[in-house]
C-alpha positions as CSV (number, residue, x, y, z in Angstrom):
1,M,29.7,4.4,-7.8
2,T,31.3,1.2,-8.6
3,E,29.6,-2.0,-9.4
4,D,30.3,-3.2,-6.0
5,T,28.3,-0.6,-4.3
6,A,24.5,-0.7,-3.6
7,V,21.9,1.1,-5.5
8,P,21.5,4.5,-3.7
9,T,18.1,5.8,-2.6
10,A,19.1,9.4,-3.3
11,D,22.0,11.2,-4.8
12,A,23.7,14.6,-3.7
13,M,20.7,16.5,-5.0
14,G,18.1,14.4,-3.3
15,V,16.8,12.7,-6.4
16,R,14.9,9.5,-5.3
17,D,15.3,6.2,-7.4
18,A,11.7,5.9,-7.9
19,V,9.4,4.9,-10.9
20,T,5.6,5.5,-11.2
21,V,3.4,3.6,-13.5
22,R,-0.1,4.8,-14.1
23,M,-2.6,2.9,-16.3
24,P,-6.2,2.2,-16.8
25,A,-7.6,0.3,-13.9
26,D,-8.3,-2.9,-16.0
27,S,-6.6,-6.3,-16.0
28,A,-6.0,-6.2,-19.5
29,Y,-2.9,-3.9,-18.9
30,L,-1.4,-6.0,-15.9
31,S,1.3,-7.6,-18.2
32,V,2.8,-4.1,-18.6
33,L,3.0,-3.9,-14.8
34,R,4.5,-7.4,-14.3
35,T,7.1,-6.6,-16.9
36,A,8.1,-3.4,-15.1
37,T,8.3,-5.1,-11.7
38,A,10.5,-7.8,-13.2
39,G,12.7,-5.1,-14.9
40,L,13.1,-3.1,-11.6
41,A,13.7,-6.0,-9.4
42,A,16.4,-7.4,-11.9
43,R,18.0,-4.0,-11.6
44,L,18.6,-4.6,-7.8
45,D,19.9,-8.1,-8.5
46,F,16.9,-10.0,-7.1
47,T,17.3,-13.7,-7.8
48,L,15.0,-15.2,-10.5
49,D,12.8,-16.8,-7.8
50,E,12.5,-13.4,-5.9
51,I,11.6,-11.7,-9.3
52,E,9.0,-14.2,-10.0
53,D,7.5,-13.9,-6.4
54,L,7.5,-10.0,-6.8
55,R,5.7,-10.3,-10.3
56,I,3.0,-12.7,-8.8
57,G,2.7,-10.4,-5.6
58,V,2.0,-7.4,-7.6
59,D,-0.5,-9.3,-9.8
60,E,-2.2,-10.6,-6.6
61,A,-2.3,-6.9,-5.2
62,C,-3.9,-5.7,-8.3
63,A,-6.5,-8.3,-8.3
64,M,-7.4,-7.4,-4.9
65,L,-7.8,-3.7,-5.7
66,L,-9.2,-3.9,-9.3
67,S,-12.3,-5.6,-7.9
68,Q,-13.3,-2.5,-6.1
69,A,-11.9,0.2,-8.5
70,L,-14.1,2.9,-9.9
71,P,-14.9,2.4,-13.5
72,G,-12.8,4.6,-15.6
73,T,-10.1,5.4,-13.2
74,D,-6.4,4.7,-13.0
75,L,-4.3,2.1,-11.1
76,T,-1.2,3.7,-9.9
77,T,1.9,1.8,-9.1
78,E,5.0,3.4,-7.3
79,F,8.3,1.7,-7.2
80,E,10.9,2.8,-4.9
81,L,14.2,1.1,-5.0
82,T,16.4,0.9,-2.0
83,G,19.8,-0.3,-1.2
84,D,18.4,-3.7,0.2
85,G,15.2,-4.0,-1.7
86,M,12.1,-2.6,-3.2
87,R,9.1,-0.7,-1.9
88,I,5.9,-1.0,-4.2
89,S,2.7,0.9,-3.5
90,V,-0.4,-0.2,-5.8
91,S,-3.6,2.1,-5.5
92,V,-6.9,2.8,-6.9
93,L,-9.9,5.0,-6.3
94,T,-12.9,3.1,-4.7
95,A,-16.4,4.0,-4.0
96,D,-16.1,3.1,-0.3
97,G,-12.5,2.9,0.9
98,R,-12.8,-0.7,2.1
99,L,-9.5,-2.3,2.9
100,P,-8.7,-5.8,1.6
101,A,-9.4,-8.3,4.1
102,R,-6.2,-9.6,5.9
103,D,-7.8,-13.0,6.9
104,T,-8.1,-14.5,3.5
105,F,-5.8,-16.9,1.6
106,A,-5.1,-14.3,-1.0
107,W,-3.7,-11.8,1.6
108,T,-1.5,-14.9,3.2
109,V,-0.2,-15.6,-0.4
110,L,0.7,-12.1,-0.8
111,S,2.4,-11.9,2.5
112,A,4.4,-15.0,1.6
113,L,5.5,-13.6,-1.9
114,A,6.2,-10.0,-1.1
115,G,7.6,-9.9,2.4
116,D,6.2,-7.1,4.3
117,V,2.6,-6.1,3.2
118,D,0.3,-3.5,4.3
119,A,-2.9,-1.6,3.3
120,A,-4.2,1.8,3.8
121,V,-7.0,4.3,2.8
122,G,-6.1,7.6,1.6
123,P,-7.8,10.7,0.6
124,D,-10.8,10.4,-1.7
125,D,-11.2,6.7,-0.6
126,R,-8.1,5.6,-2.5
127,V,-7.0,2.1,-1.3
128,S,-3.3,1.1,-1.5
129,I,-1.5,-2.0,-1.0
130,V,2.2,-1.8,-0.1
131,L,4.7,-4.4,-0.6
132,H,8.2,-4.2,0.7
133,K,10.5,-6.9,-0.5
134,R,14.1,-7.2,0.7
135,R,16.7,-9.0,-1.3
136,D,17.8,-12.4,0.4
137,V,21.5,-11.8,1.6
138,V,23.6,-14.8,0.8
139,E,26.4,-15.3,3.5
140,S,29.7,-16.4,2.1
141,A,31.5,-19.0,4.3
Protein backbone atom coordinates (compact mmCIF):
# COMPACT_ATOMS: atom_id res chain seq x y z
CA MET A 1 0.00 0.00 0.00
CA THR A 2 1.36 3.43 -0.90
CA GLU A 3 0.32 6.84 0.32
CA ASP A 4 -1.62 7.29 -2.93
CA THR A 5 -3.94 4.33 -2.30
CA ALA A 6 -7.20 4.45 -0.44
CA VAL A 7 -7.64 3.02 3.03
CA PRO A 8 -8.71 -0.61 2.53
CA THR A 9 -11.79 -2.07 4.19
CA ALA A 10 -10.17 -5.47 4.55
CA ASP A 11 -6.80 -7.05 4.00
CA ALA A 12 -6.00 -10.45 2.55
CA MET A 13 -6.97 -12.09 5.85
CA GLY A 14 -10.40 -10.39 5.95
CA VAL A 15 -9.64 -7.95 8.79
CA ARG A 16 -12.04 -4.99 8.85
CA ASP A 17 -10.82 -1.47 9.48
CA ALA A 18 -13.14 -0.90 12.44
CA VAL A 19 -13.07 0.53 15.95
CA THR A 20 -15.60 0.00 18.75
CA VAL A 21 -15.86 2.38 21.70
CA ARG A 22 -17.97 1.32 24.67
CA MET A 23 -18.48 3.74 27.56
CA PRO A 24 -21.07 4.58 30.22
CA ALA A 25 -24.26 6.08 28.78
CA ASP A 26 -23.54 9.43 30.38
CA SER A 27 -22.91 12.77 28.66
CA ALA A 28 -19.79 13.30 30.82
CA TYR A 29 -17.93 10.87 28.53
CA LEU A 30 -18.90 12.37 25.16
CA SER A 31 -15.67 14.35 24.81
CA VAL A 32 -13.84 11.01 24.48
CA LEU A 33 -16.16 10.01 21.66
CA ARG A 34 -15.81 13.36 19.87
CA THR A 35 -12.01 13.01 20.02
CA ALA A 36 -12.12 9.44 18.65
CA THR A 37 -14.40 10.60 15.84
CA ALA A 38 -12.05 13.42 14.88
CA GLY A 39 -8.98 11.19 14.97
CA LEU A 40 -10.52 8.52 12.76
CA ALA A 41 -11.91 11.08 10.31
CA ALA A 42 -8.47 12.72 10.06
CA ARG A 43 -7.00 9.31 9.26
CA LEU A 44 -9.28 9.21 6.21
CA ASP A 45 -8.18 12.70 5.11
CA PHE A 46 -11.52 14.38 5.76
CA THR A 47 -11.30 18.17 5.61
CA LEU A 48 -11.36 20.16 8.84
CA ASP A 49 -14.96 21.19 8.13
CA GLU A 50 -16.00 17.57 7.51
CA ILE A 51 -14.27 16.47 10.72
CA GLU A 52 -16.10 19.13 12.71
CA ASP A 53 -19.42 18.14 11.08
CA LEU A 54 -18.82 14.53 12.12
CA ARG A 55 -17.91 15.51 15.68
CA ILE A 56 -21.10 17.53 16.01
CA GLY A 57 -23.14 14.83 14.27
CA VAL A 58 -21.94 12.11 16.65
CA ASP A 59 -22.63 14.42 19.58
CA GLU A 60 -26.17 15.05 18.30
CA ALA A 61 -26.84 11.33 17.77
CA CYS A 62 -25.65 10.62 21.31
CA ALA A 63 -27.88 13.35 22.73
CA MET A 64 -30.89 11.77 21.01
CA LEU A 65 -30.07 8.35 22.41
CA LEU A 66 -28.88 9.24 25.90
CA SER A 67 -32.25 10.73 26.75
CA GLN A 68 -33.81 7.26 26.59
CA ALA A 69 -30.86 5.08 27.71
CA LEU A 70 -31.47 2.73 30.60
CA PRO A 71 -29.56 3.89 33.71
CA GLY A 72 -26.28 2.08 34.26
CA THR A 73 -25.97 0.84 30.67
CA ASP A 74 -23.30 1.49 28.04
CA LEU A 75 -23.28 3.64 24.93
CA THR A 76 -21.64 1.66 22.12
CA THR A 77 -20.16 3.34 19.07
CA GLU A 78 -18.84 1.38 16.12
CA PHE A 79 -16.71 3.12 13.51
CA GLU A 80 -16.13 1.40 10.18
CA LEU A 81 -13.63 3.07 7.88
CA THR A 82 -14.11 2.56 4.15
CA GLY A 83 -12.19 3.81 1.15
CA ASP A 84 -14.49 6.79 0.62
CA GLY A 85 -15.79 7.54 4.10
CA MET A 86 -16.84 6.35 7.49
CA ARG A 87 -19.88 4.55 8.89
CA ILE A 88 -20.67 5.29 12.54
CA SER A 89 -23.27 3.38 14.54
CA VAL A 90 -24.21 4.71 17.99
CA SER A 91 -26.48 2.54 20.15
CA VAL A 92 -27.93 2.19 23.66
CA LEU A 93 -30.27 -0.15 25.48
CA THR A 94 -33.67 1.49 26.07
CA ALA A 95 -36.81 0.61 28.00
CA ASP A 96 -39.18 0.74 25.02
CA GLY A 97 -37.15 0.67 21.80
CA ARG A 98 -38.56 3.99 20.62
CA LEU A 99 -36.92 5.32 17.45
CA PRO A 100 -35.90 8.99 17.37
CA ALA A 101 -38.44 11.16 15.56
CA ARG A 102 -37.32 11.98 12.01
CA ASP A 103 -39.50 15.08 11.73
CA THR A 104 -37.56 17.12 14.28
CA PHE A 105 -35.05 19.92 13.92
CA ALA A 106 -32.41 17.71 15.57
CA TRP A 107 -32.84 14.99 12.90
CA THR A 108 -32.64 17.60 10.13
CA VAL A 109 -29.41 18.99 11.57
CA LEU A 110 -27.99 15.49 11.98
CA SER A 111 -28.79 14.64 8.36
CA ALA A 112 -27.17 17.85 7.13
CA LEU A 113 -24.00 17.20 9.14
CA ALA A 114 -23.52 13.48 8.63
CA GLY A 115 -24.79 12.67 5.15
CA ASP A 116 -26.82 9.45 5.21
CA VAL A 117 -28.58 8.89 8.54
CA ASP A 118 -30.80 6.03 9.64
CA ALA A 119 -32.15 4.57 12.89
CA ALA A 120 -33.09 1.04 13.87
CA VAL A 121 -34.23 -1.03 16.82
CA GLY A 122 -32.38 -4.25 17.54
CA PRO A 123 -32.66 -7.05 20.08
CA ASP A 124 -33.44 -6.10 23.69
CA ASP A 125 -34.79 -2.70 22.55
CA ARG A 126 -31.29 -1.48 21.58
CA VAL A 127 -31.80 1.68 19.55
CA SER A 128 -29.12 2.64 17.01
CA ILE A 129 -28.48 5.72 14.93
CA VAL A 130 -26.23 5.08 11.94
CA LEU A 131 -24.34 7.87 10.18
CA HIS A 132 -22.52 7.37 6.90
CA LYS A 133 -20.30 10.27 5.88
CA ARG A 134 -18.45 10.20 2.57
CA ARG A 135 -15.45 12.39 1.84
CA ASP A 136 -16.01 15.26 -0.55
CA VAL A 137 -14.03 14.51 -3.66
CA VAL A 138 -12.40 17.57 -5.15
CA GLU A 139 -12.20 17.36 -8.92
CA SER A 140 -8.98 18.71 -10.41
CA ALA A 141 -9.25 20.95 -13.45
